N, C-alpha and C positions, 0 to 999 in steps of 0.2 A: 658433670659438676662444673659450675661456673667458676672461671678464674678471672678476677678483676682486681685492680689496685684499690685499696681502701685507706682512708685517713687513719683508721684505727691501727692498721698494720704499720704505717710509717711511725706512729708513736711507739708501737710495740718494739720495732727494730731499733729505735733509738735507745731503748733500755737494755737490749741484749748486748753483752760485752764479751761473751766467751764462746761464740760459735766455733765449733771444731773445724779443723783444717783438713782439706783433702791432701793427698800425696802430691807434693810439688814435683817429685819424680816418681816413677812407677813403684819403687820399693821403699819410699820414705813413709813410715807409718804416720798416720794422722795424729795430730796433737789432740788429746782428749781431756775435756774438763774433768776435774774431780767431782764425783757424783755425791749428791746429798745422801746421808745415811738412810738406808732402807730403800734405795732406788736400784733398779735392774735395767740393764741394756736389753733392748728388744730389736733384733735384726730382721730385715726383710730384703733379700737379694743384696744389692751393693750398698744399702743405706741402713742406718740404725739411729734410734734415739733411746733415751733412758726415761723410765716412768717409775712411780712408786710401786713397791711390791703389792700393794693393796689394790692396784688396778686390775680390771679384767681385760682379756685379750680376745678379739674376734678375728679369726683367720679368714683368708680369702674365700669369697662366695658362700659363706655360711648364711643360712636363711632360717633364723629362729629367734624367738623372744626368750633368750636364755637367762642365766644368772648374771646380771650386770653388777659391778661393784658400786658401792655408794659413794666412792671417792672419784672414780674415773674409769674410762674405757678407752683402749686403743684399738682402732680398726686397721687391719692390714689388707692391702690389695683392694679389690672392688668391694664396695660396701653394699651388702645385700640385706641388711637388717632394716626393716621398715621404720619410718619416722615414728609410727605409733608405738613401736617397741621402746624406742628411746624415751618418748614422752612418759610412758607408763613406768619406766624403771629409773628415770633420772630426776632427782629432786631439785630442778631449777639450776641456778647459777652455782650451786655448791659442788657440782660435778664437772670434771674436766673431760672433754671429748677430744681425742687425738686421731688424726687420719694420716696414714703413711702408705704410699703405693708407688709402683713404678710408673714413670711417665716420660715421654720424649716429645720435645717440641723443636721445630726448625728454628734456626736463628732469625729468620724473617718474622715468625709468629711472636717472637719475644720483643720486637721493636716497640718502644714506648713503655716497657715495663721497667720499673725502678729496680736496680740491683745493688748489692753490696759485695765486697770481697773481704774474706777473712782468711789469712794464712794460705792463700792460693785457691780457696774454694769459693767460686762465684755463686751467689745465691740471688735468685729473682724473687720479688715479693708477689705472692699470689694468694688466692683464697680457695679453699676446698670445702664444699658444703657450708659456705658462709663463714668458715673459720679462717683467720689470717694465718699465713705461714710462708714457707720457702719452697722454691723449685731449684734443684741443682742439675744442670746439664751433665756435669761430670759423673754424677751418680745415677742419672736417669731416674730420679725419684723426686717426689714432693711430699712435704709434711706440713700439717696445719693443726692448730689446737685452739680451743676455747675453754675458759674456765680458770679457776684459781691457780692451777699448776701449769698453765699454758706457756708462760715465759720460761719457766724452768725446763720444760720439755724441749721447746724450740732451741734453747741454748746448747742442747746436747746433740743436735743433728750432725752426723759425721759419717764417713765411710765405714762400712761394716768390715769385720775381719775377713770375710769371704773375698772382698774386693782386693785386699792385699795378697791373700793366698794365691789367687789366680792371676795376679798382675804380671805384665811382661817384665823381663829383666833376668839377671843371673840367678841361678839356684843358690840358696844360702849354704854356707859350709857347715857341716855337722860338727858341733863342739866335740872336742876330744874326750870330754867327760861323759858323753852320752853312751848308752848301751845299745846293742843290736838285739832285736827280737825276730825270731823266725817262726812262721806258722803257715801251714798249708801251701807251701811253695813260694811264700812271699817273705822277703827280708825288709825291715825298716828300723829306724833309729828313734829312740826316745830318751828323755832325761833319765839319768841313772837312778834317781830317787823315786821314780814311778813304780808302783806295784804292778805285778803281772798276775792276772787271775785266769784260770782255765775252767771251763764249764761245758757240760753236755747239753745245756738248755738253750733253746732259742727264745730270747727275751725281747725280740724286736729291736728297733733302733730308736733310742730316746728314753725318756724317763717313764717309769712304770706308772700307770694310772694318770698320765697326762697326755696331751696331744702328741702323737708320735712324730719323730723326725725333727723336733724343735731344738733340743739340747741333750747332750749325753747325760745318762743317769749316774747315780752314785755321787761320790764326793769329788770326782774329777782327778786329774793327775794319775791316771791308771790306764792299764791295757787289759782289755777283756778279749780272750781268745775262745771262741765257741765252736764246737763240732756240730752244733745244731741238730743233735740226734733226737732230742725230746722237746715237745712243745711246752712252754711255761705258761700255765693258766693261773690267773689270779682274779678275784672278784673285786672290782673297783667301785667305790661309791659314786653316785651321780653328784658331781660338784661343778662349780664354775671353773673357768679357765683363767689361771693366773700366770703372770710372767714366769718363765723358766730361766733360772740363772745359767748363763753360758759357762761351759766348763771345758778345759783342755782334756785330752785323752784320746784313746784309740780303741775301736772295737772291730774285730775281724770275725766274719761269719762265712762258713763254707759248707755246711752239711745239708741234709735233706729238708730240714725245717727252717733253712735260712730265709730271711725276709725276701719277698719278691720285689725286685728293683728293676725298673725299665731304664735302660741306658739312653742318654741323649746323644746328639751328634757331636757334642763337645768332648773330645778325647785327648789324652796326653800320652806321649811315648816316654816311658820312664824305665830306662835301662832294661830293655827287652820285655817290659810289661806294657800291655795296652790297657789303660785305665780310662774309662768313660764316666763322666759325671751322671748322676741320676737325673732322669727327666721328670716331667710333670711338676706338680705344685706341692709335693709332700716334703721336699728337702731344700727349702729356700731360706733357712733361718740360721741356726747356730751349729749345724753339723754339715760337713762336707762328705757326701756319700759317693763312693766310687765302685763301679762294677769292673773288676780287674780280671783280665784274661792272662793266665800263667802259661808260659811255654810248656808244651807236653801234657797239659791237663785238659780234659774235656769239659769240666764244669768251672764256672767263674768263682772268684772269691769276692766278697763284699767288704770293703774297708771303709769304716766311718771314722772321721777325724773331727774332734771337737774344735769349735771356733770361739776362742775367748781372747780377751785382751786385744792387742794390736793385730793378732793373727800370725805373727812371725814364728811362733812355736809350731803352729799347724803347717805353715809353709815349709819349714825345715823338715818336718816329718813327711810331708807329701813328696818332696823331691829326694828324700832318702829311700823311697820305695824302690825295690829292685827284685829281680827274680832270684830265687834260691839257686845256688849251683846245682843242687840235686834235681832241679826241674829240667835240666838239659840245656845245651847251648842254643841261644836264640836263633842262630842261623839254620838250625835243623828244621824250623817251621816257618821262617820268614826271611826276607831279604832286607838289605839296609841301604839307605841313602846317606852319604856323607858329603858335606859341603860347607859353605861359608855364607853368612849374611854380610853383604858389603854395600858400601855407598860408592857410587860412581858419579863423577862430575864435581862441580864446585871448584873452590880454590886449590885443593890438593890434587895432584895428578895421580892417575891410577886408581885402583880399588882400595878402599879403606874399610877394615873390619868393623862391624857394629855389634853391640849387644842388643838383645830383644827377644823376639819369639819367631819361630818358623812353623807354619802350619801346612800339612799335606792333606789335600782333599781328594778322596777317591771318586771314581766315576759314579758310585752309588750315593754320594753326598756325605759320606762319613769323614770327619775331620780328626786329625791327630796333631797335637801341638807339642813342641819341645822348646824349652827355655835355652837361650843362647847367651854365653858369657862375653867378656870383653874381647876374647880372641875371635869372635864371630863364628867359630866352628860349631857344627851341629851334626848329630847322628840320629837318624830315625830308623827304628826297627818296625817294618811294616809287612803285612800280608801281601802276597803277590797281586799285582794289578797296576793300573796306571794312575798317577797322582799329579795334580797341579799344586805347585809349591808357591806359597805367598809368605810374606813376613811383615814384621813391624818392629821399629826401633824407636825408643824415646828420644834418640838423638837426631831424628829426621822428622820434619814436620808433616810430610805427606803420610797418608793413612796406610797405603798398601805398597809393599815391595813384592817382586815376583821373579820367578825363574823364567827364562826365555821360552821354554817349551816344557810340556809334560814329561815326567820321568816314569819309565816302566820298571817295576820291581819284579824280580824273579826269585823263586825259592832258592835260598842258600847263596845268592849272589849279592855283591856289593857294588853300588853305583857311586863312584867317587868324583870329586871335582865339581859338584853342582854349585852354582852360585845363585843365591836369591838376591836380586839387585834392587837397591833403592836409587833411582836415577834422579839427580838434582841438576838444575841449570846453573 
């Protein structure tokens, strides 16, 4: 897809006055414009825009001439729908076409491109499939649009809730008013007014009769705990794909009919739980899906967290996840690394504690990440093996901090005093 500056885009951008902001710091939620009535946010990885509910959505790598809306269509990821499909389904200029996908360019390749900055989010002016739009290096995404709703859509370009949920920085404190839910060896906290529903049916992840994995079903603000003993079958009509409204909530699956989820190499160490994000292209939207290994249990538990609003509710739920006391002490099946993320060098003598994230990478390439608060202290509960430790802090401009040597973890043993060092001159 060609990316060039156009005079039409310059005119476009002069009219856009409410482009959303990225997080100036890792945990500052983006400023979001108020949405027009009847519009829905559509997220893809770290970015999102809003479109009218009447739009249709085409997900990555779909190749068919499906049911396109008469008002507009948003294409996510690589566009695999042929131009003839669009020509046959789209009544000329009355239809808005939106393209949003992941993209990464080097700083050198952006030389000469016009850019604007709104509340910390730098946007470069580009075109995608001939449509004017923006590229954001911070989000690793580009969005473009043509048609009557194009300016409105472009003005909603913002970080998705997923970006804030997985950002570096301290774990949020769970409000005292929240309640604790326990199921299948996992504890977590949710707002006290959320309903808790229990079921034996495996209903999949996402809204029924819609593209799975996009947004949690139901009315949101609820917890669904499923033993997944029975398969839930329903006959769905053949309809178009419309935007699904993002919703807060939690779904936990752990039985024989639980959804099949392949774990990625991006894992978190959460109070004795090993939680790995789902891999592939099925869960890149408004649900965070985790494959969770519980101490003392042979089968994993699948935790799905709804991503709505700024994402702070989902982040609080994520970092409240912990192993149930009944699952056994974590040191019975793993060892631990305890240490500090520090800055060394610069005007202040000695080591200075830093907030951020620390990642342990095993010899097989698997990664486990823990969030670090202002004290700089961290604890990782890990399976036996050798790990390389790296880190990142928003207070240090360099990208990678690291331990001086690999750390070997042994069953039931604790390695203390490890420093992950950010060296500055």
